[in-house]
C-alpha positions as CSV (number, residue, x, y, z in Angstrom):
1,X,-11.2,-9.7,-2.3
2,X,-14.9,-8.6,-2.0
3,X,-16.9,-9.1,1.1
4,X,-19.9,-10.6,-0.5
5,X,-22.3,-9.2,2.1
6,X,-21.0,-5.7,1.7
7,X,-21.2,-6.0,-2.1
8,X,-24.8,-7.2,-1.9
9,X,-25.7,-4.4,0.6
10,X,-24.1,-1.7,-1.6
11,X,-25.9,-2.9,-4.7
12,X,-29.2,-3.1,-2.9
13,X,-28.7,0.4,-1.4
14,X,-28.1,1.8,-4.9
15,X,-31.1,0.1,-6.4
16,X,-33.3,1.3,-3.5
17,X,-32.3,4.8,-4.7
18,X,-33.3,4.0,-8.3
19,X,-29.7,3.4,-9.4
20,X,-29.1,0.2,-11.4
21,X,-25.7,-1.4,-10.9
22,X,-23.4,-4.2,-12.1
23,X,-20.5,-5.7,-10.2
24,X,-17.2,-7.3,-10.9
25,X,-15.8,-9.6,-8.3
26,X,-12.8,-11.0,-10.1
27,X,-10.2,-8.9,-8.4
28,X,-7.5,-10.8,-6.5
29,X,-4.9,-9.6,-4.0
30,X,-2.7,-8.6,-6.9
31,X,-4.8,-7.0,-9.6
32,X,-3.5,-7.1,-13.1
33,X,-4.3,-5.7,-16.6
34,X,-6.4,-8.7,-17.5
35,X,-8.7,-8.0,-14.6
36,X,-8.9,-4.3,-15.6
37,X,-9.9,-5.3,-19.1
38,X,-12.7,-7.6,-17.7
39,X,-14.0,-4.9,-15.5
40,X,-14.0,-2.3,-18.3
41,X,-15.9,-4.7,-20.5
42,X,-18.6,-5.1,-17.9
43,X,-18.8,-1.3,-17.5
44,X,-19.3,-0.8,-21.2
45,X,-21.7,-3.7,-21.7
46,X,-23.9,-2.6,-18.8
47,X,-23.8,1.1,-19.8
48,X,-22.5,2.3,-16.5
49,X,-21.9,6.0,-15.6
50,X,-19.6,5.8,-12.5
51,X,-17.3,3.5,-10.6
52,X,-17.3,2.2,-7.0
53,X,-14.2,0.6,-5.6
54,X,-15.3,-1.4,-2.6
55,X,-12.9,-3.5,-0.5
56,X,-9.2,-3.3,0.2
57,X,-6.5,-1.6,-1.9
58,X,-6.8,-4.1,-4.8
59,X,-10.4,-3.4,-5.7
60,X,-9.9,0.4,-5.3
61,X,-6.7,0.3,-7.5
62,X,-8.5,-1.9,-10.1
63,X,-11.4,0.6,-10.2
64,X,-9.0,3.4,-10.9
65,X,-7.3,1.5,-13.7
66,X,-10.7,0.5,-15.2
67,X,-11.4,4.2,-15.4
68,X,-8.2,4.7,-17.3
69,X,-8.9,1.8,-19.7
70,X,-12.3,3.3,-20.4
71,X,-10.8,6.6,-21.5
72,X,-7.5,5.6,-23.1
73,X,-7.1,2.7,-25.6
74,X,-3.4,2.3,-25.1
75,X,-2.0,-0.6,-23.1
76,X,-1.5,0.3,-19.5
77,X,2.2,-0.3,-19.7
78,X,2.5,2.6,-22.2
79,X,1.1,4.9,-19.5
80,X,3.7,4.3,-16.8
81,X,5.7,7.4,-17.7
82,X,4.1,10.8,-17.4
83,X,0.8,11.7,-15.8
84,X,-2.7,10.3,-16.4
85,X,-4.5,13.4,-17.5
86,X,-7.7,12.2,-19.3
87,X,-10.6,12.4,-16.8
88,X,-11.9,9.0,-15.8
89,X,-15.6,8.3,-14.9
90,X,-16.5,9.5,-11.4
91,X,-15.1,7.2,-8.8
92,X,-16.2,6.5,-5.2
93,X,-13.7,4.6,-3.0
94,X,-14.9,2.7,0.0
95,X,-12.1,1.0,1.9
96,X,-13.0,-2.1,4.0
97,X,-9.5,-2.4,5.5
98,X,-7.3,0.2,7.3
99,X,-4.1,0.2,5.4
100,X,-3.8,1.0,1.7
101,X,-4.8,4.6,1.6
102,X,-5.9,4.2,-2.0
103,X,-8.9,6.3,-1.3
104,X,-6.7,9.3,-0.7
105,X,-4.2,9.0,-3.5
106,X,-3.8,9.8,-7.2
107,X,-2.0,6.6,-8.0
108,X,-2.8,3.0,-8.8
109,X,-0.6,-0.2,-8.9
110,X,-1.5,-2.8,-11.5
111,X,0.5,-5.9,-12.5
112,X,1.3,-6.6,-16.2
113,X,0.7,-10.3,-16.8
114,X,3.1,-10.3,-19.8
115,X,6.1,-8.6,-18.2
116,X,5.4,-9.6,-14.6
117,X,6.0,-6.0,-13.5
118,X,3.9,-4.0,-11.2
119,X,3.0,-0.8,-13.1
120,X,2.7,2.5,-11.2
121,X,0.2,4.8,-12.9
122,X,-0.3,8.3,-11.5
123,X,-2.1,11.5,-12.2
124,X,-4.7,13.8,-10.6
125,X,-7.3,12.1,-12.8
126,X,-7.0,9.1,-10.5
127,X,-8.1,10.8,-7.3
128,X,-11.4,9.4,-6.2
129,X,-14.3,11.9,-6.4
130,X,-15.7,10.5,-3.0
131,X,-14.0,8.6,-0.2
132,X,-16.2,6.8,2.4
133,X,-14.1,5.9,5.4
134,X,-16.2,4.0,7.9
135,X,-14.3,1.8,10.4
136,X,-17.4,-0.3,10.9
137,X,-16.8,-1.8,7.4
138,X,-13.7,-3.4,8.8
139,X,-15.3,-5.2,11.7
140,X,-15.2,-8.7,10.0
141,X,-11.7,-8.4,8.6
142,X,-9.5,-11.4,9.8
143,X,-6.7,-10.6,12.2
144,X,-4.0,-11.4,9.7
145,X,-5.5,-9.0,7.1
146,X,-5.9,-6.3,9.7
147,X,-2.3,-6.7,10.7
148,X,-0.9,-6.7,7.1
149,X,-3.0,-3.7,6.1
150,X,-2.1,-1.8,9.2
151,X,1.6,-2.4,8.7
152,X,1.1,-1.3,5.1
153,X,-0.3,2.0,6.4
154,X,2.6,2.3,8.9
155,X,5.1,1.7,6.0
156,X,3.4,4.5,4.0
157,X,3.8,7.0,6.8
158,X,7.4,6.0,7.7
159,X,8.5,6.2,4.1
160,X,6.6,9.5,3.5
161,X,8.3,11.1,6.5
162,X,11.8,9.9,5.5
163,X,11.4,10.5,1.8
164,X,13.6,13.0,0.0
165,X,10.3,14.6,-1.2
166,X,8.9,15.1,2.3
167,X,7.8,18.6,3.3
168,X,6.2,20.2,6.3
169,X,2.5,19.4,5.6
170,X,3.1,15.8,4.6
171,X,5.3,15.5,7.7
172,X,2.4,16.4,10.0
173,X,0.1,13.7,8.5
174,X,2.9,11.2,8.6
175,X,3.9,11.8,12.2
176,X,0.3,11.7,13.4
177,X,-0.3,8.4,11.5
178,X,2.8,6.7,12.9
179,X,1.9,7.5,16.5
180,X,-1.7,6.6,15.9
181,X,-0.9,3.3,14.3
182,X,1.7,2.2,16.8
183,X,-0.8,2.9,19.6
184,X,-3.8,1.1,18.1
185,X,-2.8,-1.6,15.6
186,X,-2.5,-4.5,18.0
187,X,-5.9,-3.7,19.7
188,X,-7.5,-3.3,16.3
189,X,-6.2,-6.7,15.2
190,X,-7.9,-8.1,18.4
191,X,-11.2,-6.6,17.3
192,X,-11.4,-3.4,19.5
193,X,-13.9,-1.1,17.8
194,X,-12.3,2.2,19.1
195,X,-8.9,1.0,17.9
196,X,-10.3,0.1,14.5
197,X,-11.6,3.7,14.2
198,X,-8.2,5.0,15.0
199,X,-6.6,2.7,12.4
200,X,-9.0,4.0,9.8
201,X,-8.0,7.5,10.6
202,X,-4.3,6.6,10.7
203,X,-4.5,4.9,7.3
204,X,-6.2,7.9,5.9
205,X,-3.5,10.2,7.3
206,X,-0.8,7.9,6.0
207,X,-2.4,8.0,2.5
208,X,-2.4,11.8,2.5
209,X,1.2,11.8,3.5
210,X,2.7,9.4,1.0
211,X,0.3,10.7,-1.7
212,X,2.2,13.9,-1.5
213,X,5.8,12.9,-0.6
214,X,5.9,9.4,-2.1
215,X,7.4,6.2,-0.8
216,X,10.9,4.8,-0.8
217,X,12.9,1.6,-0.8
218,X,10.3,-0.7,0.9
219,X,7.7,-0.2,-1.7
220,X,10.2,-0.3,-4.5
221,X,11.3,-3.8,-3.4
222,X,7.8,-4.9,-2.4
223,X,6.2,-4.6,-5.8
224,X,8.3,-7.2,-7.6
225,X,7.6,-9.7,-4.8
226,X,3.9,-9.2,-5.4
227,X,4.2,-9.4,-9.2
228,X,6.2,-12.5,-9.3
229,X,5.2,-14.4,-6.1
230,X,1.7,-13.0,-5.5
231,X,2.4,-12.1,-1.9
232,X,-0.3,-9.5,-0.9
233,X,1.1,-5.9,-1.0
234,X,0.7,-5.1,2.7
235,X,2.3,-8.4,3.7
236,X,5.3,-8.0,1.4
237,X,5.9,-4.5,2.8
238,X,5.8,-5.9,6.3
239,X,8.2,-8.7,5.4
240,X,10.7,-6.1,4.1
241,X,10.2,-3.2,6.5
242,X,12.6,-4.1,9.3
243,X,15.5,-4.9,7.1
244,X,14.9,-1.9,4.8
245,X,14.8,0.4,7.8
246,X,18.1,-1.0,9.1
247,X,19.6,-0.2,5.7
248,X,18.1,3.3,5.5
249,X,18.8,4.5,9.1
250,X,22.1,6.2,8.6
251,X,20.9,8.2,5.7
252,X,18.3,10.0,7.8
253,X,19.3,9.7,11.4
254,X,17.5,12.8,12.6
255,X,14.3,11.8,10.9
256,X,14.3,8.2,12.2
257,X,15.3,9.5,15.7
258,X,12.3,11.9,15.7
259,X,10.1,8.9,15.0
260,X,11.7,6.9,17.9
261,X,10.9,9.8,20.2
262,X,7.4,10.4,18.8
263,X,6.3,6.8,19.6
264,X,8.0,6.8,23.0
265,X,10.6,4.2,22.1
266,X,13.4,6.8,22.8
267,X,13.8,9.9,24.9
268,X,15.6,13.2,24.8
269,X,18.7,11.7,26.5
270,X,19.2,9.3,23.6
271,X,21.5,10.4,20.8
272,X,20.0,10.5,17.3
273,X,21.8,7.3,16.4
274,X,20.4,5.5,19.4
275,X,16.9,6.9,19.0
276,X,16.9,5.8,15.4
277,X,18.0,2.3,16.4
278,X,15.3,2.2,19.0
279,X,12.7,3.1,16.4
280,X,13.9,0.3,14.1
281,X,13.8,-2.1,17.0
282,X,10.3,-1.1,17.8
283,X,9.2,-1.7,14.2
284,X,10.8,-5.1,14.2
285,X,9.1,-6.0,17.5
286,X,5.7,-4.8,16.2
287,X,6.1,-6.9,13.1
288,X,6.9,-9.9,15.2
289,X,3.9,-9.3,17.5
290,X,1.7,-8.9,14.5
291,X,2.8,-12.4,13.3
292,X,4.3,-11.3,10.0
293,X,5.4,-14.6,8.3
294,X,8.7,-15.0,6.6
295,X,8.8,-15.7,2.9
296,X,9.5,-19.4,3.7
297,X,6.5,-19.5,6.1
298,X,4.2,-17.9,3.5
299,X,5.1,-20.6,1.1
300,X,7.4,-18.8,-1.4
301,X,9.7,-21.1,-3.3
302,X,13.0,-19.8,-2.1
303,X,15.0,-21.4,-5.0
304,X,12.8,-19.6,-7.5
305,X,13.1,-16.4,-5.4
306,X,16.9,-16.6,-5.6
307,X,16.7,-17.1,-9.4
308,X,14.5,-14.0,-9.7
309,X,16.4,-11.8,-7.4
310,X,18.3,-10.0,-10.1
311,X,15.1,-9.2,-12.0
312,X,13.4,-8.1,-8.9
313,X,16.3,-5.7,-8.0
314,X,16.2,-4.3,-11.5
315,X,12.5,-3.8,-11.4
316,X,12.6,-2.3,-7.9
317,X,15.1,0.4,-9.0
318,X,13.2,1.0,-12.2
319,X,10.1,1.9,-10.2
320,X,11.8,5.0,-9.0
321,X,10.7,4.6,-5.4
322,X,14.1,3.6,-3.9
323,X,15.6,6.9,-5.3
324,X,13.4,8.8,-2.8
325,X,15.4,7.2,0.1
326,X,17.7,9.6,1.8
327,X,20.6,7.3,1.0
328,X,21.9,6.1,-2.3
329,X,20.5,2.7,-3.2
330,X,22.3,0.5,-5.6
331,X,21.4,-2.8,-7.1
332,X,23.8,-4.7,-4.8
333,X,22.1,-3.1,-1.8
334,X,18.7,-4.3,-3.0
335,X,20.0,-7.8,-3.7
336,X,21.5,-8.0,-0.2
337,X,18.2,-7.1,1.4
338,X,16.3,-9.6,-0.7
339,X,18.8,-12.3,0.3
340,X,18.6,-11.3,3.9
341,X,14.8,-11.5,4.0
342,X,14.9,-14.8,2.1
343,X,17.2,-16.3,4.8
344,X,14.9,-15.7,7.7
């Protein structure tokens, strides 16, 4: 997950300022509690004073969780309810992808190796002290990663705007992010520098929006896929997004219609129902153009996926995110969407 060149550059920069540093490069696309323990051990052994999360969402999330492990001896799974209140060491978050928004949020997602559940930890103590958002750091990101991370940011903003917990200020950030991402993601994936800068801003805006109004059904269903089948978070979101939107549309027609008009997919002459459908169609088309693979194409064992669907649905609902959807979400609804996505 680390860009080796950026890690070396960062360490050299710190040392040139008289700051000794140690690094942990063992974070994968799906960070877990064992990685957190390894990172915390290095921090203690080297006598560190602060943390730097450099990379995509996984290193930044892992850095937050390392901070928690350094200040609380309890297993991370025991901290899933309630708020993380004990201050963690100062944390600087430096994203090298435009998507996760982890640099703007007071949450972290870490997998539990024992239970195979993605744990959501939250609390103001997890907010990075410093965020360095520089689009130039994403210039060497592969097209597939740029697409997946950009669609992750789009998912954040869409879910923030259509969440039961949305409010006027989060709406402003979400609307801006959605329009910005739609206008720039494809050019950014092709390497356009100006579009990359717009995507960095869009990801930041999306992070602010969902950090305040939360996410909904897509994220709830995405986390179990990552925990059990190790599909990167942004990619699993993108796999689920079109079908989850199709399910959620009639619960928030006015909101989805507003999004359709905001991106220019629908006009004032369209009814809310039609404008909402046009937005969902636009999202499905964007995912196709960004070459989002199916579960089968990614290499997920579909027989095993079918065996784990019941557990995934249970875990998705237990996460609490689907309850933020402006429509009642039951276990059978979640299973139907999993089955639909697996059939593609």
